[in-house]
C-alpha positions as CSV (number, residue, x, y, z in Angstrom):
1,M,-8.5,5.4,51.4
2,K,-7.1,6.4,48.3
3,I,-8.4,5.4,45.0
4,L,-7.3,6.2,41.2
5,G,-10.0,5.3,38.6
6,I,-10.0,6.0,35.0
7,D,-12.5,5.2,32.2
8,T,-11.1,5.4,28.5
9,T,-13.7,3.5,26.7
10,T,-15.2,6.5,24.9
11,G,-13.5,9.4,23.1
12,R,-13.4,11.1,26.6
13,L,-11.1,10.4,29.2
14,C,-12.5,10.3,32.7
15,L,-10.1,10.2,35.6
16,G,-11.0,10.3,39.2
17,L,-9.2,10.5,42.6
18,Y,-10.9,9.7,46.0
19,V,-8.5,10.9,48.7
20,D,-9.7,10.2,52.3
21,G,-13.3,11.3,51.6
22,K,-12.5,13.8,49.1
23,F,-13.4,13.5,45.2
24,Y,-11.4,15.0,42.4
25,E,-12.2,14.7,39.0
26,Y,-10.6,15.3,35.4
27,S,-11.9,14.9,32.2
28,L,-10.5,15.7,28.8
29,Q,-11.3,14.7,25.1
30,T,-8.7,12.7,23.8
31,G,-9.5,11.2,20.5
32,R,-6.6,9.1,19.0
33,S,-4.2,10.5,21.2
34,L,-5.4,8.7,24.3
35,S,-2.1,6.3,24.4
36,T,0.0,9.6,24.4
37,L,-2.0,11.6,26.9
38,L,-3.0,9.1,29.7
39,V,0.1,8.6,31.5
40,P,0.9,12.4,31.6
41,A,-2.7,13.1,32.6
42,I,-2.6,10.5,35.7
43,G,0.9,12.2,36.8
44,R,-0.4,15.7,36.7
45,V,-3.5,14.9,38.7
46,T,-2.1,12.7,41.3
47,G,0.8,15.5,41.6
48,A,-1.7,18.2,42.1
49,V,-2.9,16.7,45.3
50,G,0.5,15.6,46.6
51,L,0.2,11.8,45.6
52,K,2.4,9.6,44.3
53,I,1.3,6.2,42.4
54,A,2.9,4.3,45.5
55,D,0.0,6.0,47.7
56,I,-2.9,4.6,45.9
57,D,-4.7,1.8,47.8
58,Y,-6.9,0.8,45.0
59,F,-7.1,1.2,41.2
60,A,-10.5,1.5,39.5
61,C,-11.0,0.8,35.7
62,G,-14.0,1.2,33.3
63,L,-14.2,-2.1,31.4
64,G,-16.4,-1.1,28.6
65,P,-18.3,-2.2,26.6
66,G,-17.0,0.6,24.1
67,S,-13.9,1.3,22.0
68,F,-11.7,-1.9,21.8
69,T,-8.7,0.3,21.7
70,G,-9.7,2.6,24.5
71,M,-10.6,-0.5,26.7
72,R,-7.0,-2.0,26.3
73,I,-5.2,1.2,26.9
74,G,-7.0,1.9,29.8
75,L,-6.8,-1.4,31.2
76,A,-3.2,-2.1,30.5
77,T,-2.3,1.4,32.4
78,I,-4.3,0.4,35.4
79,K,-2.6,-3.1,35.6
80,G,0.7,-1.8,35.1
81,L,0.2,1.1,37.7
82,S,-1.2,-1.5,40.2
83,V,1.1,-4.4,39.8
84,V,4.1,-2.7,40.9
85,K,2.5,-2.6,44.4
86,N,0.2,-5.4,44.1
87,K,-2.9,-3.4,44.6
88,P,-6.2,-4.6,44.1
89,V,-8.2,-3.3,41.0
90,I,-11.8,-2.9,40.6
91,G,-13.5,-3.4,37.2
92,I,-16.8,-1.4,36.4
93,S,-18.8,-1.4,33.5
94,T,-18.7,1.8,31.4
95,L,-22.5,1.4,31.1
96,D,-23.2,1.2,34.8
97,I,-20.9,4.5,35.1
98,L,-23.2,6.2,32.7
99,A,-26.5,5.1,34.1
100,M,-25.7,7.1,37.3
101,N,-25.6,10.3,35.1
102,A,-29.8,10.2,34.7
103,P,-31.5,12.6,36.8
104,V,-34.3,10.2,37.6
105,T,-35.3,7.7,40.2
106,D,-38.6,6.6,38.9
107,R,-38.1,5.3,35.3
108,L,-36.4,2.7,33.6
109,I,-33.0,4.2,32.6
110,V,-31.6,2.8,29.3
111,T,-27.8,3.5,28.4
112,T,-26.8,3.3,24.9
113,L,-23.3,3.5,23.4
114,D,-22.4,3.6,19.4
115,A,-20.9,0.4,18.9
116,R,-20.5,1.1,15.0
117,R,-21.7,-1.4,12.4
118,S,-25.3,0.1,13.2
119,L,-24.9,-1.6,16.5
120,I,-25.4,-0.5,20.1
121,Y,-24.0,-1.3,23.5
122,C,-26.9,-1.1,26.1
123,S,-28.2,-2.2,29.2
124,S,-31.1,-1.2,31.7
125,Y,-31.1,0.3,35.2
126,K,-34.0,1.2,37.7
127,Y,-33.6,2.8,41.5
128,E,-35.1,0.2,44.0
129,Q,-35.2,1.4,47.7
130,G,-32.8,4.5,47.0
131,S,-30.0,2.0,44.9
132,L,-29.6,1.9,41.1
133,K,-29.9,-1.8,40.0
134,R,-28.9,-3.2,36.7
135,K,-32.2,-5.0,35.2
136,S,-30.8,-6.5,31.9
137,A,-27.6,-7.9,30.5
138,Y,-25.2,-5.8,28.9
139,S,-25.9,-6.3,25.1
140,L,-25.1,-5.4,21.7
141,L,-28.3,-4.7,19.6
142,S,-29.5,-3.1,16.5
143,L,-31.7,-0.4,16.6
144,D,-34.7,-2.4,16.1
145,E,-33.7,-5.2,18.7
146,L,-33.3,-2.1,21.2
147,I,-36.6,-0.7,20.5
148,K,-38.1,-4.1,20.7
149,K,-36.6,-4.7,24.0
150,F,-37.2,-1.6,25.7
151,P,-40.7,-0.5,24.0
152,R,-41.9,2.3,26.3
153,K,-41.3,4.8,28.8
154,A,-37.4,5.0,28.9
155,V,-35.2,7.6,30.0
156,I,-32.5,7.3,27.4
157,L,-28.7,8.6,27.4
158,G,-25.5,7.9,25.8
159,D,-23.5,8.6,22.7
160,A,-25.8,6.4,20.7
161,A,-28.5,9.2,20.7
162,A,-26.4,11.4,18.5
163,L,-27.2,8.8,15.6
164,Y,-30.5,7.3,16.8
165,G,-32.1,10.1,19.1
166,G,-34.8,10.9,16.7
167,A,-35.8,7.1,16.0
168,L,-35.7,6.1,19.7
169,L,-38.0,9.2,20.4
170,T,-40.7,8.5,18.1
171,R,-40.4,4.6,18.1
172,I,-40.4,4.2,22.1
173,K,-43.7,5.3,23.7
174,N,-43.0,8.0,26.2
175,A,-39.3,8.1,25.9
176,T,-37.1,10.6,26.9
177,V,-33.6,11.2,25.3
178,L,-31.3,13.2,27.6
179,D,-29.0,15.5,25.8
180,K,-25.2,15.3,25.2
181,D,-24.5,16.9,28.6
182,Y,-25.3,13.3,30.0
183,W,-23.6,11.0,27.4
184,S,-20.0,10.8,29.1
185,P,-18.9,8.6,32.1
186,Q,-18.2,10.9,35.0
187,A,-15.5,10.4,37.4
188,Y,-17.5,10.8,40.6
189,N,-20.1,8.2,39.6
190,L,-16.6,5.9,38.8
191,M,-15.4,6.9,42.3
192,F,-19.0,6.1,43.9
193,L,-19.1,2.8,42.2
194,A,-15.6,1.9,43.2
195,L,-16.4,2.8,47.0
196,A,-19.3,0.8,46.9
197,K,-17.4,-2.3,45.4
198,I,-14.5,-1.9,47.8
199,K,-17.1,-1.9,50.6
200,A,-18.5,-5.2,49.3
201,K,-15.1,-6.7,48.8
202,Q,-15.8,-7.1,44.9
203,F,-12.4,-6.1,43.8
204,S,-9.8,-8.5,41.5
205,S,-6.1,-9.2,41.4
206,V,-4.6,-7.4,38.4
207,L,-4.2,-11.0,36.9
208,T,-8.0,-11.6,36.6
209,V,-9.8,-8.5,35.7
210,K,-10.7,-8.2,32.0
211,P,-12.4,-5.9,29.5
212,I,-16.3,-6.3,28.5
213,Y,-16.1,-7.4,25.0
214,L,-19.6,-8.1,23.3
215,Y,-18.6,-8.4,19.9
216,P,-17.6,-12.1,18.5
217,K,-14.0,-12.8,19.0
218,E,-13.6,-13.0,15.2
219,C,-14.8,-9.2,15.2
220,Q,-12.1,-8.2,17.7
221,I,-8.9,-8.8,15.7
222,K,-8.2,-8.8,12.2
223,T,-5.9,-11.4,10.8
224,R,-4.4,-11.5,7.3
C-alpha cells in the first residue's frame, strides 16, 4: 500500500509517504510561497523513493481548521492528483494530527491554533485503552471561552501558545503548555491516522471531501 499525505493549514508544509510499511517525512517552512513550493516538493519526495503519482493508492490531506488559503491550496492539490486515477482521499483534521504530538497518555490534551481576530481553533483529546479519542467538538473560541471550557489539568500545544501561553498557564489550574517543538503537524502522525482511517474504510471520493471551516461564511470571502 502506498499513501501520500500533506497538511498545508499552518505555515509549515507537512508531507508524508507510506510505502509498503515504511514511513517517509518531509517538512518545509513555506510562508507565502506555498502555492509555488507544494507541487515541486511532492515531485521531489515521490521521486526520491522511486514513485510516480500513478503509483499512489490513497491520498491524505489535513482539512484544517487553519489558514483559509493553505487549506484550499492543499486540498485542491490533493484533489487534482487523486482525480487522474480516481483514487480515494482521506481527510483528517489538523487538530487531530497535532494532538498526537503530545507526549502524555494520562491527561487531557488540548490543541490550539491561532485563528487570528483574537480567536483560537481548538479541540480536546484523551487516551482511552491505548487510543487517542477526541473529547470535544472542533471549536473557534476566544481565550476566555477556551479557559472556561478547559479549566484544569490540560496539556496544551499548538501555535496559539505563542500568543496566549502565559495566560493559559496562569488561568488554567495545573496546566502544561508544551514548547514550540510540538506546535506543528507531523507527517508521521498524518500517515498513522490515514492508515487507521483506511483500515476502518473511512475515506471519501474526491468530490465529497471538504475542508473544516469554523468561521461564519461571511468571514471567509470578502466581497466588494
